[in-house]
ZADO-1210 file (C-alpha; in nm, 4 decimals, padded with zeros to 6 digits):
<atoms>
<atom x="02.9158" y="06.4043" z="-03.1067" code="MET" pos="1"/>
<atom x="03.2386" y="06.2996" z="-03.2961" code="ASN" pos="2"/>
<atom x="03.2467" y="05.9888" z="-03.4760" code="PHE" pos="3"/>
<atom x="03.5208" y="05.8532" z="-03.6965" code="PRO" pos="4"/>
<atom x="03.3328" y="05.9630" z="-04.0068" code="CYS" pos="5"/>
<atom x="03.3215" y="06.3162" z="-03.8837" code="GLY" pos="6"/>
<atom x="03.0554" y="06.5257" z="-03.6355" code="PRO" pos="7"/>
<atom x="02.7156" y="06.3788" z="-03.6434" code="LEU" pos="8"/>
<atom x="02.4736" y="06.6952" z="-03.6360" code="ASP" pos="9"/>
<atom x="02.0973" y="06.6849" z="-03.5339" code="SER" pos="10"/>
<atom x="01.9329" y="06.6133" z="-03.8783" code="ILE" pos="11"/>
<atom x="02.1708" y="06.2829" z="-03.8660" code="GLN" pos="12"/>
<atom x="02.0847" y="06.1880" z="-03.5364" code="LEU" pos="13"/>
<atom x="01.7016" y="06.1912" z="-03.5980" code="ILE" pos="14"/>
<atom x="01.7617" y="06.0229" z="-03.8985" code="ALA" pos="15"/>
<atom x="01.9431" y="05.7523" z="-03.7324" code="LEU" pos="16"/>
<atom x="01.6727" y="05.7452" z="-03.4523" code="ILE" pos="17"/>
<atom x="01.4159" y="05.6848" z="-03.7097" code="LEU" pos="18"/>
<atom x="01.5783" y="05.4511" z="-03.9119" code="PHE" pos="19"/>
<atom x="01.6411" y="05.2480" z="-03.5769" code="GLY" pos="20"/>
<atom x="01.2840" y="05.2709" z="-03.4998" code="LEU" pos="21"/>
<atom x="01.1555" y="05.1718" z="-03.8476" code="LEU" pos="22"/>
<atom x="01.3720" y="04.8793" z="-03.8262" code="THR" pos="23"/>
<atom x="01.2400" y="04.7520" z="-03.4762" code="LEU" pos="24"/>
<atom x="00.8768" y="04.8183" z="-03.6563" code="GLN" pos="25"/>
<atom x="00.9887" y="04.5990" z="-03.9282" code="CYS" pos="26"/>
<atom x="01.1496" y="04.3291" z="-03.7057" code="LEU" pos="27"/>
<atom x="00.8026" y="04.3096" z="-03.5057" code="LEU" pos="28"/>
<atom x="00.5803" y="04.3188" z="-03.8014" code="GLY" pos="29"/>
<atom x="00.7805" y="04.0293" z="-03.9316" code="ILE" pos="30"/>
<atom x="00.7631" y="03.8507" z="-03.6079" code="GLY" pos="31"/>
<atom x="00.3701" y="03.9390" z="-03.5838" code="LEU" pos="32"/>
<atom x="00.3381" y="03.7374" z="-03.9286" code="GLY" pos="33"/>
<atom x="00.5381" y="03.4533" z="-03.8358" code="ILE" pos="34"/>
<atom x="00.3126" y="03.4146" z="-03.5431" code="GLY" pos="35"/>
<atom x="-00.0221" y="03.4180" z="-03.7385" code="PHE" pos="36"/>
<atom x="00.1458" y="03.1724" z="-03.9914" code="LEU" pos="37"/>
<atom x="00.2112" y="02.9430" z="-03.7216" code="LEU" pos="38"/>
<atom x="-00.1398" y="02.9904" z="-03.5390" code="GLN" pos="39"/>
<atom x="-00.3137" y="02.7253" z="-03.7213" code="PRO" pos="40"/>
<atom x="-00.0735" y="02.4386" z="-03.6484" code="PRO" pos="41"/>
<atom x="-00.0344" y="02.5319" z="-03.2953" code="LEU" pos="42"/>
<atom x="-00.4435" y="02.5481" z="-03.2428" code="TYR" pos="43"/>
<atom x="-00.4565" y="02.1954" z="-03.4187" code="SER" pos="44"/>
<atom x="-00.2080" y="02.0769" z="-03.1985" code="THR" pos="45"/>
<atom x="-00.4174" y="02.1619" z="-02.8757" code="VAL" pos="46"/>
<atom x="-00.7176" y="02.0211" z="-03.0662" code="ILE" pos="47"/>
<atom x="-00.5225" y="01.6895" z="-03.1120" code="ASN" pos="48"/>
<atom x="-00.3899" y="01.6777" z="-02.7726" code="LEU" pos="49"/>
<atom x="-00.7533" y="01.7237" z="-02.6264" code="ASN" pos="50"/>
<atom x="-00.8732" y="01.4372" z="-02.8310" code="SER" pos="51"/>
<atom x="-00.5655" y="01.2521" z="-02.7231" code="ALA" pos="52"/>
<atom x="-00.6712" y="01.2781" z="-02.3437" code="PHE" pos="53"/>
<atom x="-01.0568" y="01.2557" z="-02.4155" code="ASN" pos="54"/>
<atom x="-01.0988" y="01.5952" z="-02.2708" code="LYS" pos="55"/>
<atom x="-01.1936" y="01.9445" z="-02.4007" code="GLN" pos="56"/>
<atom x="-00.9411" y="02.2023" z="-02.2109" code="ALA" pos="57"/>
<atom x="-01.1121" y="02.5736" z="-02.2236" code="TYR" pos="58"/>
<atom x="-00.8145" y="02.8570" z="-02.2068" code="PHE" pos="59"/>
<atom x="-00.8995" y="03.2127" z="-02.1520" code="SER" pos="60"/>
<atom x="-00.7145" y="03.5193" z="-02.1065" code="ILE" pos="61"/>
<atom x="-00.9530" y="03.6628" z="-01.8515" code="TYR" pos="62"/>
<atom x="-00.9524" y="03.3149" z="-01.6275" code="ALA" pos="63"/>
<atom x="-00.6905" y="03.3008" z="-01.3744" code="ARG" pos="64"/>
<atom x="-00.6898" y="02.9323" z="-01.4206" code="TYR" pos="65"/>
<atom x="-00.7520" y="02.6598" z="-01.6984" code="SER" pos="66"/>
<atom x="-00.9968" y="02.4097" z="-01.6287" code="TYR" pos="67"/>
<atom x="-01.0703" y="02.0869" z="-01.8613" code="SER" pos="68"/>
<atom x="-01.4127" y="01.8950" z="-01.8738" code="VAL" pos="69"/>
<atom x="-01.4437" y="01.5442" z="-01.9275" code="ASP" pos="70"/>
<atom x="-01.6391" y="01.4295" z="-02.2019" code="ASN" pos="71"/>
<atom x="-01.7907" y="01.0803" z="-02.1132" code="ARG" pos="72"/>
</atoms>
């Protein structure tokens, strides 16, 4: 492959691919870190919404639908 800086040999190509994968992994790690930082506020928001409607909602990744129970 010819680039303006000269031909790209296989070692440089492998280095570029590895650098791209490392950058992608770093961005994924940053995204997961931000997600874990945001998890407690989101969880408390769900609890606040549940108490506002006087219901307790149950969410499950295994259930096909979520249901709520009245606490009266």
